[in-house]
C-alpha positions in Angstrom: -10.1 17.4 14.5 -12.3 19.8 16.4 -16.0 19.1 17.0 -16.9 22.0 14.7 -14.7 20.6 11.9 -16.2 17.2 12.4 -19.7 18.5 12.1 -18.8 20.2 8.8 -17.4 17.0 7.5 -20.4 15.0 8.6 -22.7 17.5 6.8 -20.7 16.9 3.6 -21.3 13.2 3.7 -24.4 11.7 2.0 -25.4 9.1 4.6 -27.8 6.4 3.3 -31.2 5.6 4.8 -29.5 3.7 7.7 -27.1 6.6 8.4 -24.2 4.8 6.8 -21.5 5.5 4.2 -19.2 2.9 2.5 -15.5 3.3 3.4 -12.9 1.9 1.0 -9.7 1.0 3.0 -6.4 1.2 1.1 -2.8 0.4 2.1 -1.1 3.7 2.1 2.2 2.1 1.2 1.4 -0.6 -1.4 -1.8 1.2 -2.7 -3.6 -2.2 -2.5 -7.3 -2.0 -1.7 -7.7 -4.0 1.5 -11.4 -4.0 2.4 -14.8 -2.3 2.2 -16.7 -1.5 5.4 -19.3 1.0 6.6 -19.1 3.9 8.9 -21.8 5.9 10.7 -21.2 9.3 12.3 -20.0 7.8 15.5 -17.5 5.5 13.9 -16.2 8.3 11.7 -15.8 10.5 14.8 -13.9 7.7 16.7 -11.7 7.1 13.6 -10.7 10.7 13.4 -10.2 11.0 17.2 -8.2 7.8 17.7 -6.3 7.7 14.4 -7.4 4.1 13.9 -10.3 2.8 11.9 -13.7 2.2 13.5 -16.7 0.9 11.6 -20.4 0.0 12.0 -21.2 -3.7 11.7 -24.5 -4.1 9.8 -24.8 -7.7 10.8 -24.2 -7.2 14.5 -25.6 -3.6 14.7 -22.7 -2.4 16.7 -19.5 -0.3 16.5 -16.3 -2.3 15.9 -12.7 -1.2 16.2 -10.6 -2.9 13.5 -8.0 -5.1 15.0 -9.3 -4.8 18.6 -9.2 -8.6 19.0 -6.8 -9.7 16.3 -4.2 -6.9 16.8 -4.4 -6.2 13.1 -5.1 -2.5 13.6 -5.2 0.1 10.8 -3.5 3.5 11.6 -5.1 6.2 9.5 -2.8 8.1 7.2 -5.5 10.1 5.4 -9.2 10.2 4.9 -11.1 11.6 1.9 -14.6 11.6 0.5 -15.5 11.5 -3.2 -17.1 14.1 -5.4 -20.6 13.0 -4.5 -19.8 12.7 -0.8 -21.2 9.1 -0.7 -18.0 7.1 -0.4 -15.0 7.5 1.9 -11.4 6.5 1.0 -9.3 5.7 4.1 -5.5 5.2 3.5 -4.0 3.2 6.4 -0.9 1.7 7.7 -2.0 -1.9 8.0 -0.7 -4.2 10.8 -0.9 -7.9 9.7 -3.7 -9.2 7.4 -6.7 -7.0 6.8 -9.1 -9.9 6.0 -10.7 -12.1 8.7 -9.6 -15.1 6.6 -5.9 -14.2 7.3 -5.4 -12.9 3.8 -3.6 -9.6 3.3 -6.6 -8.1 1.4 -10.3 -9.0 1.4 -10.1 -8.8 -2.4 -8.1 -12.0 -2.9 -10.5 -13.9 -5.1 -9.6 -13.3 -8.7 -12.1 -13.4 -11.6 -10.6 -14.4 -15.0 -10.9 -11.7 -17.6 -12.2 -12.2 -21.1 -9.8 -13.1 -23.9 -10.1 -9.5 -25.2 -9.3 -8.0 -21.8 -6.4 -10.4 -21.3 -4.9 -9.2 -24.6 -5.4 -5.6 -23.6 -3.7 -6.3 -20.3 -0.4 -7.3 -21.9 2.7 -5.2 -21.0 3.2 -2.1 -23.2 5.5 0.8 -23.1 2.9 2.8 -21.2 2.8 0.1 -18.5 6.3 -1.2 -18.5 6.9 -0.4 -14.9 3.7 -2.1 -13.7 5.8 -5.0 -12.4 7.1 -2.7 -9.7 3.5 -2.0 -8.5 2.7 -5.7 -8.6 5.9 -6.6 -6.8 5.3 -4.0 -4.1 1.8 -5.4 -3.6 3.1 -9.0 -3.3 5.7 -8.0 -0.8 3.1 -6.2 1.3 0.9 -9.3 1.1 3.9 -11.5 2.3 4.5 -9.1 5.1 0.9 -9.3 6.3 0.3 -13.0 5.8 3.8 -14.4 6.4 3.2 -17.7 4.5 5.5 -20.5 5.7 8.4 -21.3 3.5 8.3 -18.1 1.5 11.7 -16.3 1.1 10.0 -12.9 1.7 8.6 -14.2 5.0 12.1 -15.3 6.0 13.4 -11.8 5.4 10.6 -10.1 7.4 11.0 -12.7 10.3 14.8 -12.0 10.4 14.3 -8.3 10.5 16.0 -5.1 9.2 19.6 -6.2 9.8 19.1 -9.2 7.5 17.5 -7.0 4.9 20.3 -4.5 5.0 22.9 -7.3 4.7 21.1 -8.6 1.6 20.9 -5.1 0.0 24.6 -4.7 0.6 25.4 -8.1 -0.9 23.2 -7.6 -3.9 24.7 -4.2 -4.5 28.2 -5.8 -4.5 27.0 -8.4 -7.0 25.7 -5.7 -9.3 29.2 -4.1 -9.2 30.9 -7.4 -10.0 28.4 -8.1 -12.9 29.0 -4.7 -14.4 32.8 -5.2 -14.1 32.4 -8.5 -15.9 30.5 -6.8 -18.8 27.9 -9.5 -18.6 24.4 -8.3 -19.5 22.8 -11.6 -18.4 24.6 -11.5 -15.0 23.9 -7.8 -14.5 20.2 -8.2 -15.4 19.9 -11.0 -12.8 21.8 -9.2 -10.0 20.0 -5.9 -10.6 16.7 -7.7 -10.3 17.8 -9.2 -7.0 18.9 -5.7 -5.7 15.6 -4.1 -6.7 13.6 -6.9 -5.0 15.5 -6.6 -1.7 15.3 -2.8 -1.8 11.5 -3.0 -2.1 11.4 -5.4 0.8 13.5 -2.9 2.9 11.2 -0.1 1.8 8.2 -2.1 3.0 9.8 -2.8 6.4 10.5 0.9 6.7 6.9 1.7 5.7 8.2 4.0 2.9 6.1 3.9 -0.3 7.9 3.5 -3.6 5.9 6.5 -4.7 7.9 8.6 -2.3 11.2 7.5 -3.9 9.8 8.2 -7.4 8.6 11.6 -6.2 12.1 12.4 -4.9 13.5 11.5 -8.3 11.0 13.8 -10.0 11.9 16.6 -7.6 15.6 16.2 -8.5 14.8 16.1 -12.2 12.8 19.4 -12.0 15.5 21.0 -9.9 18.2 19.9 -12.4 16.1 21.4 -15.3 15.6 24.6 -13.3 19.4 24.9 -12.6 20.2 24.2 -16.3 17.8 26.9 -17.4 19.3 29.4 -15.1 22.9 28.6 -16.1 21.8 28.6 -19.8 
């Protein structure tokens, strides 16, 4: 970004009394919120110039480059500001855990919802694919934290060749289950295939959203072709 463009951006931000603005950092692939930090004009400039996140430490009163010591850098995919200009949203490609505790996300402490909220959160037709979002987030967490003994950790440690082998094996199991006309077997094997495919997508840093968008494009194209032929 040019200096002139940066100045226009800086003028669009509502900096607080200390010259800071909160920056929400989100995993560009899993869409999980990773952390909240603060930027001043200099850290924003460095973030845009380097393509990696820089922040201002309020406790140490100094600039800090995320991952400079841990290696858990954040490569910026996009940066936006909200309608009021008082909050930034930074979508990143996260290397390793985002939290200093070693957790994938700083938001790993869960507060129990009220009974009414718990009932409202039950799966419905409107949210019947929510499990894919949750599974994608869990896989991203396993990739970042690599907990010992977890099967997903094993897959990431072994690498892409092992993942490809598992996708191929599970696809073959789906075929066999379908040939056997067994709903129970097919349900089980299809679930295994989807899981391993999501792990592979994470390793390739390809969001599930991109796959769904491709399906949507094909659907619209098909409808358009049908309308023309009709």
